[in-house]
CHARMM-style PDB file with segment names, atoms N, HN, CA, C and O in Angstrom:
ATOM      1  N   MET     1       7.152  -7.455  -0.068  1.00  0.00      PROA
ATOM      2  CA  MET     1       6.067  -8.160   0.931  1.00  0.00      PROA
ATOM      3  C   MET     1       4.891  -7.248   1.043  1.00  0.00      PROA
ATOM      4  O   MET     1       4.926  -6.018   1.016  1.00  0.00      PROA
ATOM      5  N   GLU     2       3.802  -8.045   1.176  1.00  0.00      PROA
ATOM      6  HN  GLU     2       3.773  -9.045   1.197  1.00  0.00      PROA
ATOM      7  CA  GLU     2       2.464  -7.269   1.255  1.00  0.00      PROA
ATOM      8  C   GLU     2       2.014  -7.267   2.698  1.00  0.00      PROA
ATOM      9  O   GLU     2       2.085  -8.286   3.385  1.00  0.00      PROA
ATOM     10  N   LEU     3       1.576  -6.180   3.125  1.00  0.00      PROA
ATOM     11  HN  LEU     3       1.518  -5.353   2.567  1.00  0.00      PROA
ATOM     12  CA  LEU     3       1.108  -6.052   4.549  1.00  0.00      PROA
ATOM     13  C   LEU     3      -0.515  -6.426   4.446  1.00  0.00      PROA
ATOM     14  O   LEU     3      -1.174  -6.229   3.425  1.00  0.00      PROA
ATOM     15  N   THR     4      -1.023  -6.973   5.624  1.00  0.00      PROA
ATOM     16  HN  THR     4      -0.487  -7.133   6.454  1.00  0.00      PROA
ATOM     17  CA  THR     4      -2.324  -7.393   5.882  1.00  0.00      PROA
ATOM     18  C   THR     4      -3.099  -6.248   6.476  1.00  0.00      PROA
ATOM     19  O   THR     4      -2.811  -5.832   7.598  1.00  0.00      PROA
ATOM     20  N   SER     5      -3.972  -5.777   5.837  1.00  0.00      PROA
ATOM     21  HN  SER     5      -4.205  -6.115   4.925  1.00  0.00      PROA
ATOM     22  CA  SER     5      -4.978  -4.718   6.435  1.00  0.00      PROA
ATOM     23  C   SER     5      -5.638  -5.224   7.665  1.00  0.00      PROA
ATOM     24  O   SER     5      -6.031  -6.390   7.705  1.00  0.00      PROA
ATOM     25  N   VAL     6      -5.801  -4.314   8.801  1.00  0.00      PROA
ATOM     26  HN  VAL     6      -5.482  -3.367   8.768  1.00  0.00      PROA
ATOM     27  CA  VAL     6      -6.274  -4.844   9.991  1.00  0.00      PROA
ATOM     28  C   VAL     6      -7.323  -3.746  10.370  1.00  0.00      PROA
ATOM     29  O   VAL     6      -7.342  -2.649   9.811  1.00  0.00      PROA
ATOM     30  N   GLU     7      -8.175  -4.105  11.337  1.00  0.00      PROA
ATOM     31  HN  GLU     7      -8.160  -4.996  11.791  1.00  0.00      PROA
ATOM     32  CA  GLU     7      -9.279  -3.350  11.864  1.00  0.00      PROA
ATOM     33  C   GLU     7      -8.647  -2.760  13.115  1.00  0.00      PROA
ATOM     34  O   GLU     7      -8.385  -3.491  14.071  1.00  0.00      PROA
ATOM     35  N   SER     8      -8.390  -1.424  13.131  1.00  0.00      PROA
ATOM     36  HN  SER     8      -8.603  -0.831  12.355  1.00  0.00      PROA
ATOM     37  CA  SER     8      -7.793  -0.679  14.259  1.00  0.00      PROA
ATOM     38  C   SER     8      -7.975   0.800  14.045  1.00  0.00      PROA
ATOM     39  O   SER     8      -8.086   1.279  12.917  1.00  0.00      PROA
ATOM     40  N   SER     9      -8.005   1.527  15.170  1.00  0.00      PROA
ATOM     41  HN  SER     9      -7.915   1.137  16.086  1.00  0.00      PROA
ATOM     42  CA  SER     9      -8.100   2.936  15.064  1.00  0.00      PROA
ATOM     43  C   SER     9      -6.793   3.560  14.633  1.00  0.00      PROA
ATOM     44  O   SER     9      -6.819   4.552  13.905  1.00  0.00      PROA
ATOM     45  N   HSD    10      -5.668   3.041  15.036  1.00  0.00      PROA
ATOM     46  HN  HSD    10      -5.647   2.235  15.627  1.00  0.00      PROA
ATOM     47  CA  HSD    10      -4.474   3.545  14.604  1.00  0.00      PROA
ATOM     48  C   HSD    10      -3.478   2.731  13.793  1.00  0.00      PROA
ATOM     49  O   HSD    10      -2.487   3.287  13.318  1.00  0.00      PROA
ATOM     50  N   VAL    11      -3.722   1.348  13.606  1.00  0.00      PROA
ATOM     51  HN  VAL    11      -4.527   0.897  13.992  1.00  0.00      PROA
ATOM     52  CA  VAL    11      -2.919   0.532  12.865  1.00  0.00      PROA
ATOM     53  C   VAL    11      -3.673   0.334  11.526  1.00  0.00      PROA
ATOM     54  O   VAL    11      -4.865   0.029  11.481  1.00  0.00      PROA
ATOM     55  N   ALA    12      -2.934   0.518  10.498  1.00  0.00      PROA
ATOM     56  HN  ALA    12      -1.966   0.766  10.534  1.00  0.00      PROA
ATOM     57  CA  ALA    12      -3.543   0.290   9.172  1.00  0.00      PROA
ATOM     58  C   ALA    12      -3.337  -1.102   8.634  1.00  0.00      PROA
ATOM     59  O   ALA    12      -4.197  -1.764   8.054  1.00  0.00      PROA
ATOM     60  N   ALA    13      -2.102  -1.470   8.892  1.00  0.00      PROA
ATOM     61  HN  ALA    13      -1.403  -0.932   9.364  1.00  0.00      PROA
ATOM     62  CA  ALA    13      -1.711  -2.940   8.437  1.00  0.00      PROA
ATOM     63  C   ALA    13      -0.358  -3.484   9.013  1.00  0.00      PROA
ATOM     64  O   ALA    13       0.551  -2.748   9.398  1.00  0.00      PROA
ATOM     65  N   ILE    14      -0.329  -4.768   9.028  1.00  0.00      PROA
ATOM     66  HN  ILE    14      -1.067  -5.365   8.716  1.00  0.00      PROA
ATOM     67  CA  ILE    14       0.827  -5.461   9.694  1.00  0.00      PROA
ATOM     68  C   ILE    14       1.295  -6.484   8.773  1.00  0.00      PROA
ATOM     69  O   ILE    14       0.558  -6.962   7.910  1.00  0.00      PROA
ATOM     70  N   GLY    15       2.597  -6.854   8.953  1.00  0.00      PROA
ATOM     71  HN  GLY    15       3.195  -6.466   9.653  1.00  0.00      PROA
ATOM     72  CA  GLY    15       3.222  -7.961   8.078  1.00  0.00      PROA
ATOM     73  C   GLY    15       4.287  -8.675   8.985  1.00  0.00      PROA
ATOM     74  O   GLY    15       4.678  -8.199  10.050  1.00  0.00      PROA
ATOM     75  N   TYR    16       4.690  -9.795   8.485  1.00  0.00      PROA
ATOM     76  HN  TYR    16       4.373 -10.181   7.619  1.00  0.00      PROA
ATOM     77  CA  TYR    16       5.639 -10.469   9.282  1.00  0.00      PROA
ATOM     78  C   TYR    16       6.734 -11.080   8.232  1.00  0.00      PROA
ATOM     79  O   TYR    16       6.442 -11.751   7.243  1.00  0.00      PROA
ATOM     80  N   LEU    17       8.013 -10.725   8.631  1.00  0.00      PROA
ATOM     81  HN  LEU    17       8.251 -10.179   9.435  1.00  0.00      PROA
ATOM     82  CA  LEU    17       9.102 -11.360   7.646  1.00  0.00      PROA
ATOM     83  C   LEU    17       9.662 -12.490   8.508  1.00  0.00      PROA
ATOM     84  O   LEU    17      10.485 -12.271   9.396  1.00  0.00      PROA
ATOM     85  N   GLU    18       9.183 -13.721   8.214  1.00  0.00      PROA
ATOM     86  HN  GLU    18       8.514 -13.898   7.492  1.00  0.00      PROA
ATOM     87  CA  GLU    18       9.539 -15.000   9.091  1.00  0.00      PROA
ATOM     88  C   GLU    18      11.079 -15.147   8.963  1.00  0.00      PROA
ATOM     89  O   GLU    18      11.713 -15.401   9.987  1.00  0.00      PROA
ATOM     90  N   SER    19      11.679 -15.017   7.867  1.00  0.00      PROA
ATOM     91  HN  SER    19      11.164 -14.811   7.035  1.00  0.00      PROA
ATOM     92  CA  SER    19      13.121 -15.286   7.717  1.00  0.00      PROA
ATOM     93  C   SER    19      14.001 -14.426   8.580  1.00  0.00      PROA
ATOM     94  O   SER    19      15.079 -14.816   9.030  1.00  0.00      PROA
ATOM     95  N   ASP    20      13.491 -13.248   8.785  1.00  0.00      PROA
ATOM     96  HN  ASP    20      12.616 -12.932   8.419  1.00  0.00      PROA
ATOM     97  CA  ASP    20      14.336 -12.193   9.637  1.00  0.00      PROA
ATOM     98  C   ASP    20      13.642 -11.950  11.016  1.00  0.00      PROA
ATOM     99  O   ASP    20      14.148 -11.162  11.816  1.00  0.00      PROA
ATOM    100  N   GLN    21      12.550 -12.585  11.284  1.00  0.00      PROA
ATOM    101  HN  GLN    21      12.139 -13.225  10.634  1.00  0.00      PROA
ATOM    102  CA  GLN    21      11.679 -12.574  12.541  1.00  0.00      PROA
ATOM    103  C   GLN    21      11.563 -11.046  12.846  1.00  0.00      PROA
ATOM    104  O   GLN    21      12.011 -10.564  13.887  1.00  0.00      PROA
ATOM    105  N   VAL    22      10.923 -10.295  11.860  1.00  0.00      PROA
ATOM    106  HN  VAL    22      10.559 -10.686  11.014  1.00  0.00      PROA
ATOM    107  CA  VAL    22      10.566  -8.901  12.007  1.00  0.00      PROA
ATOM    108  C   VAL    22       9.169  -8.656  11.674  1.00  0.00      PROA
ATOM    109  O   VAL    22       8.622  -9.075  10.654  1.00  0.00      PROA
ATOM    110  N   LEU    23       8.589  -7.921  12.634  1.00  0.00      PROA
ATOM    111  HN  LEU    23       9.033  -7.580  13.463  1.00  0.00      PROA
ATOM    112  CA  LEU    23       7.195  -7.387  12.401  1.00  0.00      PROA
ATOM    113  C   LEU    23       7.279  -6.150  11.777  1.00  0.00      PROA
ATOM    114  O   LEU    23       8.164  -5.361  12.107  1.00  0.00      PROA
ATOM    115  N   LEU    24       6.309  -5.830  10.748  1.00  0.00      PROA
ATOM    116  HN  LEU    24       5.590  -6.471  10.479  1.00  0.00      PROA
ATOM    117  CA  LEU    24       6.272  -4.610  10.057  1.00  0.00      PROA
ATOM    118  C   LEU    24       4.787  -4.081  10.525  1.00  0.00      PROA
ATOM    119  O   LEU    24       3.800  -4.816  10.576  1.00  0.00      PROA
ATOM    120  N   VAL    25       4.795  -2.750  10.841  1.00  0.00      PROA
ATOM    121  HN  VAL    25       5.596  -2.154  10.800  1.00  0.00      PROA
ATOM    122  CA  VAL    25       3.656  -2.242  11.195  1.00  0.00      PROA
ATOM    123  C   VAL    25       3.461  -0.725  10.561  1.00  0.00      PROA
ATOM    124  O   VAL    25       4.162   0.240  10.865  1.00  0.00      PROA
ATOM    125  N   ARG    26       2.380  -0.710   9.630  1.00  0.00      PROA
ATOM    126  HN  ARG    26       1.810  -1.494   9.382  1.00  0.00      PROA
ATOM    127  CA  ARG    26       1.932   0.657   9.080  1.00  0.00      PROA
ATOM    128  C   ARG    26       0.847   1.138   9.865  1.00  0.00      PROA
ATOM    129  O   ARG    26      -0.151   0.458  10.102  1.00  0.00      PROA
ATOM    130  N   TYR    27       1.056   2.494  10.340  1.00  0.00      PROA
ATOM    131  HN  TYR    27       1.867   3.047  10.148  1.00  0.00      PROA
ATOM    132  CA  TYR    27       0.047   3.111  11.081  1.00  0.00      PROA
ATOM    133  C   TYR    27      -0.767   3.990  10.162  1.00  0.00      PROA
ATOM    134  O   TYR    27      -0.293   4.378   9.094  1.00  0.00      PROA
ATOM    135  N   LYS    28      -1.916   4.292  10.534  1.00  0.00      PROA
ATOM    136  HN  LYS    28      -2.302   3.976  11.402  1.00  0.00      PROA
ATOM    137  CA  LYS    28      -2.793   5.210   9.680  1.00  0.00      PROA
ATOM    138  C   LYS    28      -2.287   6.524   9.225  1.00  0.00      PROA
ATOM    139  O   LYS    28      -2.736   7.088   8.227  1.00  0.00      PROA
ATOM    140  N   ASP    29      -1.292   7.032  10.013  1.00  0.00      PROA
ATOM    141  HN  ASP    29      -0.926   6.574  10.824  1.00  0.00      PROA
ATOM    142  CA  ASP    29      -0.565   8.364   9.564  1.00  0.00      PROA
ATOM    143  C   ASP    29       0.401   8.113   8.562  1.00  0.00      PROA
ATOM    144  O   ASP    29       1.103   9.041   8.160  1.00  0.00      PROA
ATOM    145  N   GLY    30       0.539   6.787   8.039  1.00  0.00      PROA
ATOM    146  HN  GLY    30      -0.032   6.033   8.365  1.00  0.00      PROA
ATOM    147  CA  GLY    30       1.457   6.377   6.938  1.00  0.00      PROA
ATOM    148  C   GLY    30       2.832   6.060   7.378  1.00  0.00      PROA
ATOM    149  O   GLY    30       3.624   5.725   6.496  1.00  0.00      PROA
ATOM    150  N   SER    31       3.221   6.109   8.539  1.00  0.00      PROA
ATOM    151  HN  SER    31       2.578   6.381   9.255  1.00  0.00      PROA
ATOM    152  CA  SER    31       4.404   5.735   9.200  1.00  0.00      PROA
ATOM    153  C   SER    31       4.550   4.307   9.171  1.00  0.00      PROA
ATOM    154  O   SER    31       3.588   3.558   9.336  1.00  0.00      PROA
ATOM    155  N   LEU    32       5.878   3.851   8.941  1.00  0.00      PROA
ATOM    156  HN  LEU    32       6.660   4.460   8.807  1.00  0.00      PROA
ATOM    157  CA  LEU    32       6.015   2.341   8.908  1.00  0.00      PROA
ATOM    158  C   LEU    32       7.246   2.081   9.876  1.00  0.00      PROA
ATOM    159  O   LEU    32       8.262   2.776   9.865  1.00  0.00      PROA
ATOM    160  N   TYR    33       7.031   0.997  10.714  1.00  0.00      PROA
ATOM    161  HN  TYR    33       6.205   0.433  10.723  1.00  0.00      PROA
ATOM    162  CA  TYR    33       7.978   0.592  11.682  1.00  0.00      PROA
ATOM    163  C   TYR    33       8.276  -0.934  11.585  1.00  0.00      PROA
ATOM    164  O   TYR    33       7.453  -1.789  11.256  1.00  0.00      PROA
ATOM    165  N   ALA    34       9.666  -1.158  11.943  1.00  0.00      PROA
ATOM    166  HN  ALA    34      10.334  -0.463  12.209  1.00  0.00      PROA
ATOM    167  CA  ALA    34      10.056  -2.646  11.960  1.00  0.00      PROA
ATOM    168  C   ALA    34      10.056  -2.855  13.449  1.00  0.00      PROA
ATOM    169  O   ALA    34      10.293  -1.889  14.174  1.00  0.00      PROA
ATOM    170  N   LEU    35       9.804  -4.068  13.976  1.00  0.00      PROA
ATOM    171  HN  LEU    35       9.611  -4.853  13.387  1.00  0.00      PROA
ATOM    172  CA  LEU    35       9.931  -4.554  15.239  1.00  0.00      PROA
ATOM    173  C   LEU    35      10.696  -5.836  15.218  1.00  0.00      PROA
ATOM    174  O   LEU    35      10.052  -6.850  14.950  1.00  0.00      PROA
ATOM    175  N   PRO    36      12.063  -5.953  15.478  1.00  0.00      PROA
ATOM    176  CA  PRO    36      12.723  -7.143  15.332  1.00  0.00      PROA
ATOM    177  C   PRO    36      12.382  -8.014  16.517  1.00  0.00      PROA
ATOM    178  O   PRO    36      11.836  -7.538  17.513  1.00  0.00      PROA
ATOM    179  N   GLY    37      12.733  -9.406  16.402  1.00  0.00      PROA
ATOM    180  HN  GLY    37      13.176  -9.793  15.593  1.00  0.00      PROA
ATOM    181  CA  GLY    37      12.493 -10.234  17.583  1.00  0.00      PROA
ATOM    182  C   GLY    37      11.177 -10.901  17.631  1.00  0.00      PROA
ATOM    183  O   GLY    37      10.840 -11.425  18.693  1.00  0.00      PROA
ATOM    184  N   TRP    38      10.409 -10.944  16.625  1.00  0.00      PROA
ATOM    185  HN  TRP    38      10.683 -10.519  15.762  1.00  0.00      PROA
ATOM    186  CA  TRP    38       9.052 -11.414  16.706  1.00  0.00      PROA
ATOM    187  C   TRP    38       9.111 -12.963  16.124  1.00  0.00      PROA
ATOM    188  O   TRP    38      10.001 -13.355  15.370  1.00  0.00      PROA
ATOM    189  N   ASN    39       8.123 -13.696  16.553  1.00  0.00      PROA
ATOM    190  HN  ASN    39       7.400 -13.377  17.166  1.00  0.00      PROA
ATOM    191  CA  ASN    39       8.073 -14.995  16.091  1.00  0.00      PROA
ATOM    192  C   ASN    39       6.745 -15.094  15.453  1.00  0.00      PROA
ATOM    193  O   ASN    39       5.918 -14.188  15.555  1.00  0.00      PROA
ATOM    194  N   SER    40       6.503 -16.325  14.712  1.00  0.00      PROA
ATOM    195  HN  SER    40       7.175 -17.061  14.630  1.00  0.00      PROA
ATOM    196  CA  SER    40       5.242 -16.479  13.981  1.00  0.00      PROA
ATOM    197  C   SER    40       4.036 -16.665  14.954  1.00  0.00      PROA
ATOM    198  O   SER    40       2.914 -16.327  14.578  1.00  0.00      PROA
ATOM    199  N   VAL    41       4.243 -17.208  16.230  1.00  0.00      PROA
ATOM    200  HN  VAL    41       5.155 -17.482  16.536  1.00  0.00      PROA
ATOM    201  CA  VAL    41       3.071 -17.288  17.129  1.00  0.00      PROA
ATOM    202  C   VAL    41       2.691 -15.930  17.617  1.00  0.00      PROA
ATOM    203  O   VAL    41       1.512 -15.584  17.686  1.00  0.00      PROA
ATOM    204  N   ALA    42       3.801 -15.072  17.996  1.00  0.00      PROA
ATOM    205  HN  ALA    42       4.759 -15.353  17.941  1.00  0.00      PROA
ATOM    206  CA  ALA    42       3.331 -13.792  18.382  1.00  0.00      PROA
ATOM    207  C   ALA    42       2.683 -12.940  17.309  1.00  0.00      PROA
ATOM    208  O   ALA    42       1.800 -12.130  17.591  1.00  0.00      PROA
ATOM    209  N   TYR    43       3.133 -13.133  16.060  1.00  0.00      PROA
ATOM    210  HN  TYR    43       3.850 -13.791  15.831  1.00  0.00      PROA
ATOM    211  CA  TYR    43       2.505 -12.435  14.927  1.00  0.00      PROA
ATOM    212  C   TYR    43       1.000 -12.843  14.859  1.00  0.00      PROA
ATOM    213  O   TYR    43       0.082 -12.028  14.768  1.00  0.00      PROA
ATOM    214  N   ASP    44       0.849 -14.227  14.915  1.00  0.00      PROA
ATOM    215  HN  ASP    44       1.594 -14.890  14.989  1.00  0.00      PROA
ATOM    216  CA  ASP    44      -0.590 -14.666  14.806  1.00  0.00      PROA
ATOM    217  C   ASP    44      -1.470 -14.357  16.018  1.00  0.00      PROA
ATOM    218  O   ASP    44      -2.695 -14.349  15.900  1.00  0.00      PROA
ATOM    219  N   GLN    45      -0.886 -14.111  17.141  1.00  0.00      PROA
ATOM    220  HN  GLN    45       0.109 -14.117  17.237  1.00  0.00      PROA
ATOM    221  CA  GLN    45      -1.677 -13.594  18.270  1.00  0.00      PROA
ATOM    222  C   GLN    45      -1.945 -12.043  18.089  1.00  0.00      PROA
ATOM    223  O   GLN    45      -3.002 -11.544  18.477  1.00  0.00      PROA
ATOM    224  N   LEU    46      -1.082 -11.404  17.565  1.00  0.00      PROA
ATOM    225  HN  LEU    46      -0.224 -11.809  17.250  1.00  0.00      PROA
ATOM    226  CA  LEU    46      -1.367  -9.957  17.232  1.00  0.00      PROA
ATOM    227  C   LEU    46      -2.432  -9.777  16.118  1.00  0.00      PROA
ATOM    228  O   LEU    46      -3.274  -8.880  16.152  1.00  0.00      PROA
ATOM    229  N   LEU    47      -2.327 -10.728  15.097  1.00  0.00      PROA
ATOM    230  HN  LEU    47      -1.643 -11.456  15.070  1.00  0.00      PROA
ATOM    231  CA  LEU    47      -3.334 -10.683  14.004  1.00  0.00      PROA
ATOM    232  C   LEU    47      -4.702 -10.957  14.382  1.00  0.00      PROA
ATOM    233  O   LEU    47      -5.631 -10.547  13.686  1.00  0.00      PROA
ATOM    234  N   HSD    48      -4.899 -11.673  15.519  1.00  0.00      PROA
ATOM    235  HN  HSD    48      -4.144 -12.006  16.084  1.00  0.00      PROA
ATOM    236  CA  HSD    48      -6.151 -12.035  16.076  1.00  0.00      PROA
ATOM    237  C   HSD    48      -6.470 -11.151  17.328  1.00  0.00      PROA
ATOM    238  O   HSD    48      -7.583 -11.300  17.831  1.00  0.00      PROA
ATOM    239  N   ALA    49      -5.695 -10.337  17.827  1.00  0.00      PROA
ATOM    240  HN  ALA    49      -4.791 -10.216  17.419  1.00  0.00      PROA
ATOM    241  CA  ALA    49      -6.032  -9.606  19.020  1.00  0.00      PROA
ATOM    242  C   ALA    49      -7.242  -8.638  18.684  1.00  0.00      PROA
ATOM    243  O   ALA    49      -7.430  -8.132  17.578  1.00  0.00      PROA
ATOM    244  N   SER    50      -7.974  -8.472  19.726  1.00  0.00      PROA
ATOM    245  HN  SER    50      -7.821  -8.884  20.625  1.00  0.00      PROA
ATOM    246  CA  SER    50      -9.109  -7.488  19.588  1.00  0.00      PROA
ATOM    247  C   SER    50      -8.722  -6.149  19.330  1.00  0.00      PROA
ATOM    248  O   SER    50      -9.318  -5.461  18.501  1.00  0.00      PROA
ATOM    249  N   SER    51      -7.737  -5.732  20.005  1.00  0.00      PROA
ATOM    250  HN  SER    51      -7.253  -6.291  20.678  1.00  0.00      PROA
ATOM    251  CA  SER    51      -7.088  -4.357  19.931  1.00  0.00      PROA
ATOM    252  C   SER    51      -5.694  -4.405  19.483  1.00  0.00      PROA
ATOM    253  O   SER    51      -4.837  -4.597  20.345  1.00  0.00      PROA
ATOM    254  N   LYS    52      -5.354  -4.264  18.308  1.00  0.00      PROA
ATOM    255  HN  LYS    52      -6.050  -4.108  17.607  1.00  0.00      PROA
ATOM    256  CA  LYS    52      -3.982  -4.157  17.717  1.00  0.00      PROA
ATOM    257  C   LYS    52      -3.172  -3.167  18.426  1.00  0.00      PROA
ATOM    258  O   LYS    52      -2.068  -3.463  18.882  1.00  0.00      PROA
ATOM    259  N   GLY    53      -3.636  -2.107  18.523  1.00  0.00      PROA
ATOM    260  HN  GLY    53      -4.533  -1.866  18.153  1.00  0.00      PROA
ATOM    261  CA  GLY    53      -2.861  -1.001  19.086  1.00  0.00      PROA
ATOM    262  C   GLY    53      -2.616  -1.305  20.603  1.00  0.00      PROA
ATOM    263  O   GLY    53      -1.467  -1.087  20.989  1.00  0.00      PROA
ATOM    264  N   LYS    54      -3.450  -1.741  21.460  1.00  0.00      PROA
ATOM    265  HN  LYS    54      -4.383  -1.918  21.146  1.00  0.00      PROA
ATOM    266  CA  LYS    54      -3.265  -2.159  22.798  1.00  0.00      PROA
ATOM    267  C   LYS    54      -2.238  -3.214  22.897  1.00  0.00      PROA
ATOM    268  O   LYS    54      -1.385  -3.190  23.785  1.00  0.00      PROA
ATOM    269  N   ALA    55      -2.313  -4.256  21.887  1.00  0.00      PROA
ATOM    270  HN  ALA    55      -3.006  -4.275  21.166  1.00  0.00      PROA
ATOM    271  CA  ALA    55      -1.304  -5.303  21.889  1.00  0.00      PROA
ATOM    272  C   ALA    55      -0.022  -4.966  21.533  1.00  0.00      PROA
ATOM    273  O   ALA    55       0.937  -5.538  22.052  1.00  0.00      PROA
ATOM    274  N   LEU    56       0.121  -4.022  20.631  1.00  0.00      PROA
ATOM    275  HN  LEU    56      -0.658  -3.556  20.210  1.00  0.00      PROA
ATOM    276  CA  LEU    56       1.470  -3.474  20.284  1.00  0.00      PROA
ATOM    277  C   LEU    56       2.052  -2.554  21.380  1.00  0.00      PROA
ATOM    278  O   LEU    56       3.265  -2.614  21.583  1.00  0.00      PROA
ATOM    279  N   ALA    57       1.323  -1.747  22.069  1.00  0.00      PROA
ATOM    280  HN  ALA    57       0.338  -1.698  21.904  1.00  0.00      PROA
ATOM    281  CA  ALA    57       1.664  -0.902  23.166  1.00  0.00      PROA
ATOM    282  C   ALA    57       2.292  -1.679  24.310  1.00  0.00      PROA
ATOM    283  O   ALA    57       3.190  -1.230  25.023  1.00  0.00      PROA
ATOM    284  N   ALA    58       1.725  -2.924  24.430  1.00  0.00      PROA
ATOM    285  HN  ALA    58       0.996  -3.288  23.851  1.00  0.00      PROA
ATOM    286  CA  ALA    58       2.358  -3.923  25.627  1.00  0.00      PROA
ATOM    287  C   ALA    58       3.543  -4.605  25.275  1.00  0.00      PROA
ATOM    288  O   ALA    58       4.146  -5.253  26.130  1.00  0.00      PROA
ATOM    289  N   CYS    59       3.987  -4.523  23.985  1.00  0.00      PROA
ATOM    290  HN  CYS    59       3.497  -3.996  23.290  1.00  0.00      PROA
ATOM    291  CA  CYS    59       5.240  -5.086  23.525  1.00  0.00      PROA
ATOM    292  C   CYS    59       6.401  -4.314  23.943  1.00  0.00      PROA
ATOM    293  O   CYS    59       6.440  -3.113  23.672  1.00  0.00      PROA
ATOM    294  N   ALA    60       7.345  -4.873  24.570  1.00  0.00      PROA
ATOM    295  HN  ALA    60       7.314  -5.848  24.789  1.00  0.00      PROA
ATOM    296  CA  ALA    60       8.658  -4.271  24.768  1.00  0.00      PROA
ATOM    297  C   ALA    60       9.564  -4.643  23.557  1.00  0.00      PROA
ATOM    298  O   ALA    60       9.319  -5.592  22.813  1.00  0.00      PROA
ATOM    299  N   GLY    61      10.566  -3.864  23.434  1.00  0.00      PROA
ATOM    300  HN  GLY    61      10.765  -3.093  24.038  1.00  0.00      PROA
ATOM    301  CA  GLY    61      11.611  -4.050  22.478  1.00  0.00      PROA
ATOM    302  C   GLY    61      11.670  -2.963  21.518  1.00  0.00      PROA
ATOM    303  O   GLY    61      10.738  -2.160  21.483  1.00  0.00      PROA
ATOM    304  N   PRO    62      12.638  -2.851  20.756  1.00  0.00      PROA
ATOM    305  CA  PRO    62      12.961  -1.708  19.811  1.00  0.00      PROA
ATOM    306  C   PRO    62      11.989  -1.734  18.690  1.00  0.00      PROA
ATOM    307  O   PRO    62      11.505  -2.752  18.196  1.00  0.00      PROA
ATOM    308  N   ARG    63      11.704  -0.247  18.270  1.00  0.00      PROA
ATOM    309  HN  ARG    63      12.098   0.580  18.672  1.00  0.00      PROA
ATOM    310  CA  ARG    63      10.885   0.001  17.132  1.00  0.00      PROA
ATOM    311  C   ARG    63      11.753   0.809  16.257  1.00  0.00      PROA
ATOM    312  O   ARG    63      12.369   1.783  16.690  1.00  0.00      PROA
ATOM    313  N   ILE    64      11.809   0.414  15.026  1.00  0.00      PROA
ATOM    314  HN  ILE    64      11.309  -0.377  14.674  1.00  0.00      PROA
ATOM    315  CA  ILE    64      12.864   1.086  14.085  1.00  0.00      PROA
ATOM    316  C   ILE    64      11.818   1.875  13.137  1.00  0.00      PROA
ATOM    317  O   ILE    64      10.981   1.194  12.543  1.00  0.00      PROA
ATOM    318  N   LYS    65      11.825   3.188  12.977  1.00  0.00      PROA
ATOM    319  HN  LYS    65      12.504   3.741  13.459  1.00  0.00      PROA
ATOM    320  CA  LYS    65      10.967   3.793  11.945  1.00  0.00      PROA
ATOM    321  C   LYS    65      11.817   3.719  10.717  1.00  0.00      PROA
ATOM    322  O   LYS    65      12.997   4.062  10.654  1.00  0.00      PROA
ATOM    323  N   ILE    66      11.052   3.212   9.705  1.00  0.00      PROA
ATOM    324  HN  ILE    66      10.092   2.933   9.756  1.00  0.00      PROA
ATOM    325  CA  ILE    66      11.525   3.136   8.165  1.00  0.00      PROA
ATOM    326  C   ILE    66      11.065   4.434   7.513  1.00  0.00      PROA
ATOM    327  O   ILE    66       9.886   4.786   7.498  1.00  0.00      PROA
ATOM    328  N   PRO    67      12.104   5.147   6.958  1.00  0.00      PROA
ATOM    329  CA  PRO    67      11.874   6.409   6.334  1.00  0.00      PROA
ATOM    330  C   PRO    67      11.161   6.195   5.181  1.00  0.00      PROA
ATOM    331  O   PRO    67      11.266   5.125   4.582  1.00  0.00      PROA
ATOM    332  N   ARG    68      10.339   7.219   4.738  1.00  0.00      PROA
ATOM    333  HN  ARG    68      10.254   8.088   5.225  1.00  0.00      PROA
ATOM    334  CA  ARG    68       9.517   7.168   3.512  1.00  0.00      PROA
ATOM    335  C   ARG    68      10.478   7.352   2.269  1.00  0.00      PROA
ATOM    336  OT1 ARG    68      10.019   7.344   1.127  1.00  0.00      PROA
TER     337      ARG     68
END
């Protein structure tokens, strides 16, 4: 799966696995996180949010760090 680059001071790219309802977030430090429980509407809202970092910080739920 390919992640979409985004304009953000902390977030490098995001992607969405619709079949698993998982958001993937790659931060500029290279870390990758999976956030389960997302839907396509929430992903689209994040993709168009003026601040991706603030939008992600406001989201409750687990964040699973994916090892390199």
